[in-house]
mmCIF file of the C-alpha atoms, coordinates in Angstrom:
data_MODEL
# 
_entry.id   MODEL 
# 
loop_
_atom_site.group_PDB 
_atom_site.id 
_atom_site.type_symbol 
_atom_site.label_atom_id 
_atom_site.label_alt_id 
_atom_site.label_comp_id 
_atom_site.label_asym_id 
_atom_site.label_entity_id 
_atom_site.label_seq_id 
_atom_site.pdbx_PDB_ins_code 
_atom_site.Cartn_x 
_atom_site.Cartn_y 
_atom_site.Cartn_z 
_atom_site.occupancy 
_atom_site.B_iso_or_equiv 
_atom_site.pdbx_formal_charge 
_atom_site.auth_seq_id 
_atom_site.auth_comp_id 
_atom_site.auth_asym_id 
_atom_site.auth_atom_id 
_atom_site.pdbx_PDB_model_num 
ATOM 1  C CA . LYS A 1 1  ? 3.343   38.208 -33.049 1.00 0.00 ? 1  LYS A CA 1 
ATOM 2  C CA . LEU A 1 2  ? -0.355  38.521 -32.273 1.00 0.00 ? 2  LEU A CA 1 
ATOM 3  C CA . TYR A 1 3  ? -2.126  35.396 -31.086 1.00 0.00 ? 3  TYR A CA 1 
ATOM 4  C CA . LEU A 1 4  ? -5.846  35.299 -31.737 1.00 0.00 ? 4  LEU A CA 1 
ATOM 5  C CA . TYR A 1 5  ? -7.925  33.476 -29.152 1.00 0.00 ? 5  TYR A CA 1 
ATOM 6  C CA . LEU A 1 6  ? -11.358 34.821 -29.905 1.00 0.00 ? 6  LEU A CA 1 
ATOM 7  C CA . VAL A 1 7  ? -13.272 36.333 -32.784 1.00 0.00 ? 7  VAL A CA 1 
ATOM 8  C CA . VAL A 1 8  ? -16.393 38.382 -32.196 1.00 0.00 ? 8  VAL A CA 1 
ATOM 9  C CA . PHE A 1 9  ? -18.420 39.086 -35.278 1.00 0.00 ? 9  PHE A CA 1 
ATOM 10 C CA . LYS A 1 10 ? -21.063 41.796 -35.332 1.00 0.00 ? 10 LYS A CA 1 
ATOM 11 C CA . ASP A 1 11 ? -23.421 41.273 -38.223 1.00 0.00 ? 11 ASP A CA 1 
ATOM 12 C CA . ILE A 1 12 ? -25.898 43.722 -39.722 1.00 0.00 ? 12 ILE A CA 1 
ATOM 13 C CA . ASN A 1 13 ? -28.563 42.589 -37.264 1.00 0.00 ? 13 ASN A CA 1 
ATOM 14 C CA . LYS A 1 14 ? -26.249 43.324 -34.311 1.00 0.00 ? 14 LYS A CA 1 
ATOM 15 C CA . THR A 1 15 ? -26.092 39.642 -33.510 1.00 0.00 ? 15 THR A CA 1 
ATOM 16 C CA . THR A 1 16 ? -22.904 38.589 -31.748 1.00 0.00 ? 16 THR A CA 1 
ATOM 17 C CA . ILE A 1 17 ? -21.368 35.335 -32.927 1.00 0.00 ? 17 ILE A CA 1 
ATOM 18 C CA . ILE A 1 18 ? -18.414 33.764 -31.141 1.00 0.00 ? 18 ILE A CA 1 
ATOM 19 C CA . LEU A 1 19 ? -16.267 31.907 -33.653 1.00 0.00 ? 19 LEU A CA 1 
ATOM 20 C CA . GLU A 1 20 ? -13.914 29.021 -33.002 1.00 0.00 ? 20 GLU A CA 1 
ATOM 21 C CA . ARG A 1 21 ? -10.200 29.742 -33.293 1.00 0.00 ? 21 ARG A CA 1 
ATOM 22 C CA . SER A 1 22 ? -9.943  27.247 -36.149 1.00 0.00 ? 22 SER A CA 1 
ATOM 23 C CA . PHE A 1 23 ? -12.387 29.380 -38.116 1.00 0.00 ? 23 PHE A CA 1 
ATOM 24 C CA . ILE A 1 24 ? -10.268 32.551 -37.977 1.00 0.00 ? 24 ILE A CA 1 
ATOM 25 C CA . ASN A 1 25 ? -8.235  31.864 -41.111 1.00 0.00 ? 25 ASN A CA 1 
ATOM 26 C CA . LYS A 1 26 ? -11.341 31.275 -43.178 1.00 0.00 ? 26 LYS A CA 1 
ATOM 27 C CA . VAL A 1 27 ? -12.786 34.573 -41.929 1.00 0.00 ? 27 VAL A CA 1 
ATOM 28 C CA . LEU A 1 28 ? -9.596  36.460 -42.797 1.00 0.00 ? 28 LEU A CA 1 
ATOM 29 C CA . GLU A 1 29 ? -9.661  35.022 -46.307 1.00 0.00 ? 29 GLU A CA 1 
ATOM 30 C CA . ASN A 1 30 ? -13.241 36.148 -46.859 1.00 0.00 ? 30 ASN A CA 1 
ATOM 31 C CA . LEU A 1 31 ? -13.178 39.706 -45.554 1.00 0.00 ? 31 LEU A CA 1 
ATOM 32 C CA . VAL A 1 32 ? -15.228 42.276 -47.407 1.00 0.00 ? 32 VAL A CA 1 
ATOM 33 C CA . ASN A 1 33 ? -14.750 46.027 -47.597 1.00 0.00 ? 33 ASN A CA 1 
ATOM 34 C CA . ASN A 1 34 ? -17.586 46.943 -45.256 1.00 0.00 ? 34 ASN A CA 1 
ATOM 35 C CA . ILE A 1 35 ? -16.097 45.077 -42.300 1.00 0.00 ? 35 ILE A CA 1 
ATOM 36 C CA . TYR A 1 36 ? -13.875 47.122 -40.003 1.00 0.00 ? 36 TYR A CA 1 
ATOM 37 C CA . ILE A 1 37 ? -11.156 45.275 -38.114 1.00 0.00 ? 37 ILE A CA 1 
ATOM 38 C CA . ILE A 1 38 ? -10.064 46.144 -34.585 1.00 0.00 ? 38 ILE A CA 1 
ATOM 39 C CA . TYR A 1 39 ? -7.299  44.398 -32.650 1.00 0.00 ? 39 TYR A CA 1 
ATOM 40 C CA . LEU A 1 40 ? -7.854  44.500 -28.894 1.00 0.00 ? 40 LEU A CA 1 
ATOM 41 C CA . ASN A 1 41 ? -5.165  42.675 -26.911 1.00 0.00 ? 41 ASN A CA 1 
ATOM 42 C CA . ASN A 1 42 ? -5.462  39.094 -28.113 1.00 0.00 ? 42 ASN A CA 1 
ATOM 43 C CA . ILE A 1 43 ? -8.956  39.596 -29.479 1.00 0.00 ? 43 ILE A CA 1 
ATOM 44 C CA . LEU A 1 44 ? -9.756  40.298 -33.089 1.00 0.00 ? 44 LEU A CA 1 
ATOM 45 C CA . ILE A 1 45 ? -13.067 42.093 -33.390 1.00 0.00 ? 45 ILE A CA 1 
ATOM 46 C CA . TYR A 1 46 ? -14.976 42.419 -36.636 1.00 0.00 ? 46 TYR A CA 1 
ATOM 47 C CA . SER A 1 47 ? -17.616 45.089 -36.855 1.00 0.00 ? 47 SER A CA 1 
ATOM 48 C CA . ILE A 1 48 ? -19.781 46.544 -39.594 1.00 0.00 ? 48 ILE A CA 1 
ATOM 49 C CA . ASN A 1 49 ? -19.849 49.872 -37.754 1.00 0.00 ? 49 ASN A CA 1 
ATOM 50 C CA . LYS A 1 50 ? -16.494 50.972 -36.374 1.00 0.00 ? 50 LYS A CA 1 
ATOM 51 C CA . GLU A 1 51 ? -18.178 53.731 -34.360 1.00 0.00 ? 51 GLU A CA 1 
ATOM 52 C CA . GLU A 1 52 ? -19.606 51.013 -32.167 1.00 0.00 ? 52 GLU A CA 1 
ATOM 53 C CA . TYR A 1 53 ? -16.172 50.500 -30.621 1.00 0.00 ? 53 TYR A CA 1 
ATOM 54 C CA . ILE A 1 54 ? -15.062 54.104 -30.183 1.00 0.00 ? 54 ILE A CA 1 
# 
């Protein structure tokens, strides 16, 4: 089971927003197709451009 402690969201303007853990479920329910999801240890990273994390 993966425990999520932190969510980092990269928006179109490359702004980094740290989201509260309580906000994770709402984010997961509102995902859109252009957001790429990467799991890194206990961190769930959302990024518009997946190449940014290669």
